[in-house]
N, C-alpha and C positions, 0 to 999 in steps of 0.2 A: 494590284497591278495598275488599278484606276489611277493612280497618284501617278505614276509613271505614262501611263498613256497621254495622264492629262500634262505632262510638262513636255513630252514629245510632240504632243499637236499645238501647245502655243508656240515653241520652237518652230514651226513650218508655217511661212507665212504665206496666208490663203486670203489675201481680200476675194469680195468677188470676183469671179471673171480668171482670177489665178488660183485655181483648186487642185490644180492637175499634179502638183507634188503632193500634196495632202493624198489625196483620190490614191495614187499609187502608192504609198505609206500603208494605208490602212487594207487595201487589194494583199499587198506583200506580209504583211502581217499575218491576216487571216488565212491565207494559202500556205506559210508555213506552220499555222497548226491544223491543217490539211481541212479545212472547211469546202465546202462546194459553193465557190464565188465566180458570181457573176460583173460584167460594168455591161451600164449602159449608156450611149456616149449622149453628149447633150454638149449641143454644137456650141462650142466661143466657150465651154465651160470646163470643167473636170466634171470626169468620168463619174455617175453615180456607181457606186458599191452595194451589192443585195448578196448576201450570204444567207445559207439556209441549213437549219436544224431539226431533222423531223424528230419529231416526238408522237406524243398522243391527246387526245383531245382537241382544245381547240387553237387554230394556228394567231401569234400574237404577231403581228410587225413592230419591231423596235425602229425608232427611227431617229435623224439628228441631220443636222446642214453642219456640213465643213466651212462654209466660209465665213467670212466676217467681213464688217465694213474696213473699210479703209482707215490706216494711220491717221491720226491728226496730230498736231503740236499739241508740246505743253505737257508730255509726258518725264517725273521725275522717278518711277519705276523703268525697270527694263521691260520697253513693250514685248520680248519676245520671251518674256520668262524672271520672277524675280520670286521668291517664299521669302514673306515676313512674318514669322508667327503661324495661324491658319489661314491666312491670307495669299494667295498665289493670284498674280498683278500679271495683264499682259493679254495683248488684244485677243480677244472672243473666250477670253477665257471663262467668264461668266457664260457667254452669247456666242454659240455654246459649246464649245470643247471640254468645258467641265461635264456637263452632262451625257455627252456623245463618250468620252472617257468611261463614265459611269454604267453607258448601256451594253459599251461593249466588251467592258472587264464581266457584266454579268450574263454577257452571250456567253463568253468564251469558259464559264465556269462551267455554266449548265450543262457544255458538251462536256462536262466529268461525270454526268448521272446517266446512272441505264436509260436508255428510250423512253422507258415505258413510266420512267419519274418525271418527266418534261413534256410541257406541251410542244407543238409546232411551234419553232421561231427564224422569224425572216428577220435579219438586220438589214436596215437601209439608211447607207448614208448619201447626202444628197447637197447638190451646188448650189449656187445662186437662189438660196433661201435671202438674204438680201437685196437683192436687185427684183426679181419678177419671177418667182418660186418655178423655174424651170427645170430645176434639176425633178422638185415634189410632182409637177406636169407631166414630164415625161415617166416617171415610175407610173402614174394611175394612167396615162395610156399605153403603156406597156402589156396592160394586164396582169401583169407578175402579183397583184394584191388583190384580184379578184374573190381570190377564197378565203380573205382574211376575215377573222372574228373579231379580234380586236385591233387599232393602231395606239402604240405608246409615244409619247413625242418627251425627250428629256430636253428641253427649251427652261432655261431657268424659271421659277416659280416661289421661289424662297420657301421650298418644301410643302406649299401648298399646291392642292390637286385643282387644275383646272377644269371646267365641262364646260366648256363651250367659248365665243367669242364674237364680238362683232365682226359686219364684213365692211368691205370698202368699195367704194366708188370712185374714182377721180377725174373730174367734170374740168370740160376747157369750155371759159367762156369766152365768144369772142364778140367786141361793141363794133358798131359802124357807124359813124357821126357824121359832119359836113365839113369839108374845110373852110377855112375862112383866112382873111388877115389877121395875125394875133392881135394886131395895134383894133380892131373892131369882132371881138370873140362874140360879140351878140348875133353877128351873123351867119355865126358858125352854130355847129355841134359837137362838143371837146370831148371826143370818146375815153381819153382817160380820166375826165371829171366826173361823166355818168359812170363810168367802169365802178370807180372809187365809191361813189354814192352807194354803186350796188351792193358791193362787196362788204361796206360798210354797215350794211342793213341785215346781213343774214342771220343774226342774231334776233331776228324778228320772226322766224319760220319759228314753226310749233311741231313740237317732234312729238310723235308718238312715243309710250314707255312699253318698254319690256322688264315681266317682272322677273328676270334673271340678268339681263344685260344690259337695263338702265335704257339708258335716249341713244340717238345717234347726236354727230357733231358736225362741224364746218368749221374746216381753217384753211382761213387763204393761204397758199404755196408763194405761187408765183406770182407776179404783173408787170406787163411791159408795155410801152408805147410810146410813140415820139413823133415829133413837128418836123416836116418838110420845107425847114430854112424857120422865118418867123411866121408861121400860120399856124393855125387853130386843131391838132392830133385830131384826123377823122379815123383811126383805127387804132384798137388796144385789145389787149388778150389776161386773162389770167387762168390759172390752174389754180381748182378748189378741190379741198378733201373732202370728201364726204363719207364717214364711217355710218353704216348703216346696222339696223337691227331685224330680225326678220318681219316682214312683213313690207319693208319697203325695197319698192324692187327700181328698176333704171327709171321706166315712164313716172313714177312716182316722185321722183328725185328730180325728173327734169320738170313737171307739172308746175311744182312747188317753186322751183326758181325761176320759171317763167312768170308764177302768180305772182309773184313776188316784184318782179320787172313793172310789170302793168300797176302792181297798187301804189308803186312808188311811183309811178307815171314819168315816170323817166324817159329823155329824149334821145333820140337816135334809133337803131334796131339791135336787137341782141340774138346771138345763135348757142346754141347751148347743145354740148356735143361731150361723148365720153371721151376720155384721152386714151389716145393711142397704147395698147401693150401687146407683146406677145403669147400673152397667156391670159387665160380668163377671169373673168371679175375676182373679187376676193368675196364669197357671200358667207354671213353671219351662219353658226350652226350651234347646239346645246347638244348634252346629253344631260338622260333624265338620272337624279339624282338616287333612283330606288334600281337604275340598272344593274343586275346582277355582279358586272365587272369591275362598279362603282363599288356594290358592298363589298365584295372581297378585299379589294384593294384597302379600303378603307377600316377592313377587321386585320388586316396584315400589320397594316402601318401603327394600330393600336398595340397589335401584339408584340414589335419590335423594337419602336419608337417610344412607345407607354402614351401616347396622344393621338386623338383623331386629327387627320390632316384637314387646314382650313378650306373650303369648297369657296374658289373664286371663279369669276368668268373674265375675260381677256377685251381689256377696252381697243387694243389694237390689233393688226392679223398675222397671221405667218403663215406655215407651209401645213399648221393642223387646219385652217380652212378649209384647205383641196383636200384633205382626207376627208375630215365630219360633211363638208356639204357636197361635195361631187362623188368621191368615192362612196358615200352611206355609211361607212362605217363608225363603231362607237371610237372616238377618238378621246380620248385623256391625255392630256396636260403635266407632267409633274416631272420635277428637276431642281438643282441645287441653290443656296442662297450665295447671293454675291450681290457686286452694286456696278454703279458706273459705266453701265452698259451705252455700247455705241459714245462713250465719252475716256476721257484721259484716266488712267490709272485704274482700269477696269481689272475686278480682281473677283474670286471666286474662295469660296469656303473649303478647304482641305477636307473638315472633318464632315461635311455634308456631302463632298461627293463621295467622300467613302459609304456616308448614310444612305443617298440616294440609289447607290450601287446595290448597298444591304436591302434595302424597301422593293426595288424590281427584281433582286432573285430570290427573295422569300417568295414575291406575289406568283412569280412566274411557276416557279414548284408546286403551290397550292392550285394552282389551276389543273391540273390531272389527280 
């Protein structure tokens, strides 16, 4: 079933903001199998899908996102699905329709067991993960996951078990200079040049270290500024990515940037602010390696696949940050092998999708 679902999912175009068709497909699929299904509206995006499977013991949430990045040029495989050996190519095949197919298939298979032989399971499929995680945030705000004991997210991890991730701020830097005639630049303050000196010096900032998540990072994403005719530009702006670890809050980030400006002795004035977003900041989180669910998962993985899963920690962010940091529930991320996420000729391993489904099913059965 998981491979058939993967093919169906990839055949449905669902770039973020256009999840309506795949959302309706998953809803209809579950209703046809007599699951209790709810839809949760996400304004401007496809509805979140929530389905319930009552059981015994802990309540486990299975989560995946339905959206993909927008297609790019240069594909040599069919972006809506092409099988070549063990590789299934297509937009979102790895990120994350392969994982979504695996958990939905596991969810359906569990329904065949007597209620007393399975945990309480909530299947969730959300929209806009590739944007601002509006779907995940609506799900959290709804309160429908408050009773959960564990969140399992099937993002592609190459069959490693991810137990946390860095967080992220997006920073807006505005520089005000002084206008003058461009033939006499010494009479003005060139905002573009001062801003360029600033972003070119971000590597001087000292980062604290976390024993699991490592250190934070800076990356300039956008810079703009222009002159009014033959004039020294007096305004410039940059947008900067700042990945963070526990203990690094907004005031710390803002403070270190202002300190760098002062240390460099730059001219003009600077304003540091958060980049506006419709959902909260994505904060870092970790799960203890000796957590009871982690121990069981590792044991099941060893039993069914003959090896321990590698323990990893995410360098970047996803819906899992919201579940781990804002919902405050242990959030484990485990998904199939694949490559070229967000790129041309993205693919997922079909055999890995099958293995991931097998591990999820066995793990959930073991919790009762």
